[in-house]
N, C-alpha and C positions, 0 to 999 in steps of 0.2 A: 456604524459599526467604525470603532479605532481605526483610524489607520496600523495597517501593519509595518513593522520597519524588518530592516535587516536582521538583525538580531534579536530572537525572541526566546524568550525564555515561558517557565510551567507560571509563573508568577502573571505573565502578560494573560496566558489564558486562562487563572482562574480570576482576575477582572474580568472578561468577559464572560466570564460562566460557561467555559466550555472545555471537553477534554484537550489535554494537549495535541491529541493526534489531530481532532477536528481541527485544531487551531494551525498545525501545521500545514495540514491538508490545502486548507482555505487561504495559506501563506504561499503554497505553492502552485494554485490555481493557474493564475493568469502569467505564469512564469518557468517560460520551458526549461531555461539553461538550468535553473532549479533543479526543476523535475526531473530533466535526464539525468543531472547528476546524483540527486536522491537515489535514485532506481540503479545508476552505480554503486554507489554506495551499499544499498540492501544487497544485490547479486554480492559484492566484495564481502560482504562480512559473511554473509551462508558459503561462501565457497574456500572461507578461512576457520570459520566456527563450526559447521554443518547443524547450528541451531534451528529447526525446523519452527520451532514457535516464532522465533523473531523473525524470521523470513514471512512467517504469516503476516504477520503483525503489520511488516514493512507492506506488503502487498498490498492491505488494507490500506493505509495511508495514501499511497498511489493509488487506489482506486479513488478512493474519495475525493485527490486532487483533480484525477481527467476527467471523470465523470460522474453522475448517479451510479451507486450503486447497481439498483434496478435494470439501466442500461447495461451495463455490465453484463448482469446475471440473464437477461432478454438474447445477448450477444453471445453466450456461452452455453446457451439451452439448460439454465438452471433458474431455481426462483428465488429471488431477493435475498429471504431469510438463507437460503442454503447458502448463498456466498457470503452473510454477516457469519454463520456458525464456521463454515471453511475456513474461513482470515482470522478465527482468535485463536489465541494461542493456546486454547484446550482443544483445537482439533487435530481429527489424524486422517487427514483428507487423501482422498485415492490419487492417484499421479494422474489418473485422465482429468478427472476434477480441476486439481491446480494448472495442470498446464493449457486446459481449457480457457480459465482465468487468468495467466499469464501470457495469452498468445492474444487476448481482449487486451490486455495493455501496452501492448507491443514491447512485450520481452519473449525473446528466445532463449531456450536452454541448450547447452551443449554440453555432450559428455566427453571425457579424456581419459586415456588409460596412463594411471601413474604408475 
């Protein structure tokens, strides 16, 4: 596989014939600082926009970077295919399922009164 540089683009992913998400998840795999920063960005974006689809897409990238989705599914007590469906932008997952997944990704949710 081509060495991944710090600045990545969709063009780089196209050269490798993978989706940008797969490419970026691969980039984050052995970079704990960058992965932690990406987690913060996903959460901050959700807190600002409340865009569930974008949040789920971000969680999917995190899941792919952290470990195999099948491992996360097993830890969360869900089927692998269910996790993929839950983390798609078309999904409308239950709070329970999302909280099970994010707990296994090392993320916690906190509610605040506005």
